[in-house]
C-alpha positions as CSV (number, residue, x, y, z in Angstrom):
1,M,13.9,1.5,32.6
2,K,14.9,-2.4,32.3
3,L,15.8,-2.3,36.2
4,G,12.1,-0.8,36.7
5,I,10.4,-3.2,34.4
6,L,11.7,-6.5,36.0
7,L,11.1,-4.9,39.6
8,L,7.5,-4.7,38.8
9,I,7.0,-8.4,37.4
10,Y,8.8,-9.8,40.5
11,I,7.0,-7.8,42.5
12,A,3.7,-8.6,41.7
13,L,5.0,-12.3,41.9
14,T,6.0,-12.4,45.1
15,L,4.2,-9.6,47.3
16,T,1.4,-11.8,48.2
17,S,3.1,-14.6,49.3
18,S,5.3,-12.3,51.4
19,A,2.7,-10.8,53.1
20,Q,1.2,-14.1,53.9
21,A,4.4,-15.1,55.5
22,D,4.4,-12.1,57.3
23,E,8.2,-13.1,57.7
24,A,9.5,-9.2,56.7
25,T,8.8,-5.8,56.1
26,N,10.7,-5.1,52.9
27,T,7.4,-4.2,51.4
28,V,4.5,-1.9,52.9
29,C,1.6,-0.5,51.8
30,I,1.7,3.4,51.8
31,T,-2.2,3.6,51.2
32,T,-4.3,0.7,49.3
33,N,-2.9,1.9,46.0
34,I,0.8,2.4,46.6
35,L,3.3,0.1,47.7
36,L,7.1,0.8,48.8
37,S,9.7,-1.9,48.8
38,L,13.6,-1.9,49.4
39,H,16.2,-3.7,46.5
40,K,19.8,-4.4,45.9
41,S,20.9,-3.4,42.6
42,G,20.6,-6.0,39.7
43,I,18.0,-7.9,42.3
44,P,14.5,-7.2,41.2
45,Q,13.1,-9.2,44.5
46,A,12.4,-6.9,47.7
47,Q,15.3,-7.7,50.1
48,S,15.4,-7.7,53.5
49,E,18.9,-8.1,54.5
50,F,21.5,-5.7,53.2
51,N,25.6,-5.1,53.7
52,S,26.5,-1.8,55.6
53,D,28.4,-0.5,52.5
54,E,26.1,-1.6,49.8
55,E,23.6,0.9,48.0
56,I,19.9,0.2,49.0
57,I,17.2,0.9,45.8
58,W,13.9,2.0,47.0
59,G,10.8,1.3,44.5
60,L,7.0,2.5,44.7
61,V,4.4,0.4,42.5
62,G,0.9,0.8,42.2
63,T,-1.6,-1.8,43.0
64,S,-3.9,-1.0,40.0
65,T,-4.3,0.0,36.2
66,N,-5.2,3.6,37.5
67,N,-2.4,6.3,37.7
68,I,-1.7,7.3,41.6
69,W,-0.1,10.5,41.8
70,Y,1.9,12.1,44.3
71,R,4.6,14.7,44.7
72,H,7.9,14.4,46.5
73,F,9.7,16.8,48.9
74,P,13.0,18.8,47.4
75,F,14.3,17.0,51.0
76,G,13.3,14.9,54.1
77,N,11.6,12.4,51.5
78,F,12.5,9.5,54.7
79,D,12.7,9.1,58.3
80,M,15.2,6.5,59.4
81,H,16.4,4.6,62.1
82,L,19.1,2.1,63.2
83,F,19.4,-0.2,66.1
84,D,21.9,-2.8,67.0
85,D,21.2,-6.1,68.6
86,H,20.6,-4.7,71.9
87,G,18.1,-2.2,70.4
88,R,20.1,0.6,71.3
89,E,19.9,3.7,68.3
90,V,22.9,4.3,66.1
91,P,23.8,7.9,65.6
92,K,23.3,9.4,62.2
93,T,26.4,11.1,60.5
94,D,25.9,15.0,59.2
95,R,24.4,13.4,55.9
96,G,21.9,11.1,57.5
97,L,20.8,14.0,59.7
98,A,20.3,16.2,56.7
99,F,18.7,13.3,54.7
100,T,15.8,12.9,57.2
101,A,15.0,16.6,57.9
102,M,11.5,17.2,58.3
103,P,10.3,18.3,55.2
104,P,8.4,21.6,54.2
105,L,5.2,22.0,53.0
106,P,4.9,23.8,49.5
107,T,3.9,26.6,48.6
108,T,2.3,28.2,45.4
109,E,5.5,29.5,44.4
110,N,7.2,26.2,45.3
111,L,5.0,24.4,43.1
112,L,5.0,26.6,40.1
113,L,8.8,26.6,40.2
114,K,8.5,22.5,40.5
115,K,10.4,22.3,43.5
116,F,8.2,19.3,44.5
117,P,8.5,16.9,41.5
118,G,5.5,15.2,40.6
119,Y,4.9,11.7,39.9
120,A,2.4,8.8,39.0
121,V,2.9,4.9,39.6
122,N,0.8,1.9,38.7
123,N,0.7,-1.8,38.5
124,A,2.6,-1.7,34.9
125,Q,5.0,1.6,35.7
126,G,6.8,2.0,38.9
127,E,9.4,4.2,40.5
128,F,12.9,3.2,41.4
129,R,15.7,5.3,42.6
130,Q,18.9,4.8,44.9
131,L,18.7,5.8,48.5
132,F,22.1,5.5,50.5
133,Q,24.5,3.3,51.7
134,T,23.8,2.6,55.6
135,S,27.4,3.3,56.1
136,D,27.1,6.5,54.9
137,V,24.0,8.0,57.0
138,F,25.1,5.9,60.3
139,A,28.0,6.3,62.5
140,I,28.5,2.3,62.2
141,T,31.3,1.6,64.1
142,N,31.0,-2.1,65.1
143,V,30.8,-5.2,63.3
144,G,27.1,-7.0,63.7
145,T,23.9,-7.1,62.6
146,Y,21.6,-4.2,63.1
147,E,18.1,-3.2,62.1
148,L,16.9,-0.3,59.9
149,E,13.7,1.0,60.5
150,I,12.1,3.5,57.5
151,R,9.9,5.4,56.4
152,M,9.1,7.4,53.4
153,R,7.2,10.6,53.2
154,L,5.1,11.8,50.4
155,C,3.6,15.2,49.8
156,V,-0.3,14.9,48.8
157,I,-3.4,16.7,49.8
158,M,-5.3,15.9,52.5
159,T,-8.2,16.0,54.1
160,N,-9.3,15.2,57.6
161,S,-5.6,14.2,58.2
162,A,-5.8,11.4,55.7
163,P,-4.6,11.6,52.2
164,D,-7.6,12.7,49.5
165,S,-7.9,9.6,47.6
166,A,-9.2,11.7,44.7
167,A,-6.8,13.8,44.4
168,M,-4.3,10.9,43.9
169,L,-6.5,9.3,41.0
170,D,-7.3,12.5,39.5
171,A,-3.9,14.3,39.2
172,R,-4.7,17.0,41.4
173,N,-1.5,16.6,43.5
174,V,0.3,17.3,40.5
175,S,-1.5,19.8,38.3
176,S,-2.2,23.4,38.0
177,E,-5.7,22.3,39.5
178,G,-4.0,21.8,43.2
179,L,-2.8,25.1,43.3
180,K,-6.5,25.8,45.0
181,Y,-6.0,23.6,47.7
182,I,-2.1,24.6,48.5
183,G,-3.0,24.8,52.1
184,N,-4.2,21.1,52.3
185,F,-0.8,19.5,51.3
186,G,0.3,17.5,54.0
187,I,3.1,14.9,55.0
188,L,1.9,11.2,54.0
189,P,3.8,8.8,55.8
190,S,4.7,5.2,54.9
191,P,4.3,2.5,57.6
192,A,7.9,1.3,58.8
193,L,9.9,-1.0,56.9
194,R,12.4,-2.9,58.6
195,V,15.5,-4.5,57.4
196,K,18.9,-6.0,58.4
197,I,22.1,-4.2,58.0
198,I,25.1,-6.5,58.3
199,K,28.4,-4.5,59.3
200,R,31.5,-6.4,58.4
């Protein structure tokens, strides 16, 4: 909880300057009201560089006082690729392939059994969790600098292939009211985050 609060404070202080400088894509907007960022353990600011054996933490935070509601998939919450300094893609390990498998869409039974957990964030309360060590999900064999490209996938009610903003605000995404819209749940992907990975 303390880590989450500190992360929120630092994100709020640094987002504007980072966006203006356009120096890195360690923070992106999934929608206008949710921000995704990558962090190191114990360091609140969003980071642009990680060691390959270093744990990466992802964070979601809202941009307003309103709660923004969404669900996570039981698996396949991220799509990711790693490239060497020549632009060649590094193969994923078995864990990496499983980690990035295409997620299933929910059924009524899935939602009732809480297999698609629901969450909410705002500008005072975020969600922060461990992601992985890059060396666990990619078969990195050579010392060097790599680029990690990663997108998050959220499970939300969609309208005309776009996220239903009202459902994100009125909690239909996570409440029993959402059961009436079971056929409208879809995958909301984030823009790509790109950070450096150092293999020493």
